C-alpha positions as CSV (number, residue, x, y, z in Angstrom):
1,M,-9.4,-10.4,-8.7
2,S,-7.0,-10.4,-5.7
3,V,-6.9,-7.6,-3.2
4,Q,-4.0,-7.2,-0.9
5,I,-4.0,-4.9,2.1
6,I,-1.4,-3.4,4.3
7,Q,-2.6,-1.6,7.4
8,F,-0.2,0.0,9.9
9,G,0.2,2.7,12.5
10,T,3.1,4.9,13.5
11,E,3.9,7.5,16.0
12,P,1.9,10.7,15.5
13,H,5.1,12.8,14.9
14,R,6.0,10.5,11.9
15,V,2.7,11.1,10.0
16,G,4.2,13.7,7.7
17,E,7.2,11.5,6.9
18,V,4.9,8.6,6.0
19,E,2.7,10.8,3.9
20,E,5.7,12.2,2.0
21,A,7.0,8.6,1.4
22,I,3.6,7.6,0.0
23,R,3.7,10.6,-2.4
24,N,7.2,9.5,-3.5
25,L,6.0,5.9,-3.9
26,F,3.0,6.9,-6.0
27,A,5.2,9.1,-8.2
28,A,7.4,6.1,-8.9
29,V,4.4,3.8,-9.5
30,E,2.9,6.4,-11.9
31,A,6.2,6.7,-13.8
32,A,6.4,2.9,-14.1
33,A,2.8,2.8,-15.1
34,P,2.0,-0.9,-14.4
35,A,-1.1,-1.9,-16.3
36,G,-4.2,-3.7,-14.9
37,I,-3.8,-2.8,-11.2
38,E,-5.5,-0.4,-8.8
39,Y,-3.3,0.9,-6.0
40,T,-4.5,3.2,-3.2
41,A,-3.1,4.6,0.0
42,A,-5.1,6.4,2.7
43,R,-4.7,7.8,6.2
44,I,-7.5,6.7,8.5
45,G,-9.2,9.9,9.8
46,D,-6.9,12.1,11.7
47,S,-5.0,9.2,13.2
48,A,-1.5,7.9,12.5
49,Q,-3.0,4.8,10.9
50,F,-2.5,4.0,7.2
51,L,-4.1,1.6,4.8
52,L,-2.8,0.6,1.4
53,T,-4.7,-1.6,-1.0
54,L,-3.5,-3.3,-4.2
55,T,-6.0,-4.9,-6.6
56,L,-4.6,-7.3,-9.1
57,P,-6.3,-9.4,-11.8
58,D,-6.6,-13.1,-10.9
59,D,-3.3,-14.9,-11.0
60,A,-1.3,-11.8,-11.9
61,A,2.1,-11.1,-10.5
62,N,2.6,-8.1,-8.3
63,P,4.3,-5.5,-10.5
64,L,5.2,-3.4,-7.5
65,L,7.9,-5.9,-6.7
66,E,9.8,-4.6,-9.8
67,I,9.7,-1.0,-8.7
68,P,12.7,-0.1,-6.4
69,E,10.9,2.7,-4.6
70,A,8.1,0.2,-3.6
71,D,10.7,-2.1,-2.2
72,E,12.2,0.8,-0.3
73,F,8.8,1.8,1.0
74,R,8.0,-1.8,2.2
75,G,11.3,-1.7,4.2
76,K,10.3,1.6,5.9
77,V,6.8,0.4,6.9
78,G,8.3,-2.0,9.5
79,Q,10.4,0.8,10.9
80,W,7.4,3.1,11.2
81,A,5.2,0.4,12.7
82,G,7.8,-0.9,15.0
83,A,7.5,-4.4,13.7
84,P,7.1,-6.2,10.3
85,V,3.8,-5.6,8.6
86,P,2.9,-8.4,6.2
87,P,0.2,-7.9,3.6
88,F,-3.0,-9.9,3.9
89,T,-5.5,-10.8,1.2
90,L,-9.2,-9.9,1.3
91,H,-11.6,-12.8,0.7
92,F,-14.8,-11.2,-0.6
93,I,-18.0,-12.5,0.9
94,G,-20.2,-10.0,-0.8
95,R,-19.6,-7.3,-3.3
96,Y,-21.9,-4.9,-5.3
97,T,-20.8,-2.7,-8.2
98,A,-23.0,-0.8,-10.6
């Protein structure tokens, strides 16, 4: 399993714009219905910070790269954050599931 994270902040007055873009992104992902992934987006508390996580099976290609709305969203993240925001990979040290 591979988990990729994008975390970024924006100006408080842009929170609504980002939330709407996330809703549009997830509508496109749901329409494309890529199998075998888990994709989440969240706003951290009442802040203007956002966190997106993508969980893929080991050695799987990222299906979001084939969804035009996801590419458009990635382009906007840099604008909202004021600089490019590359994804990073989580390296699990411990994990418990039941």
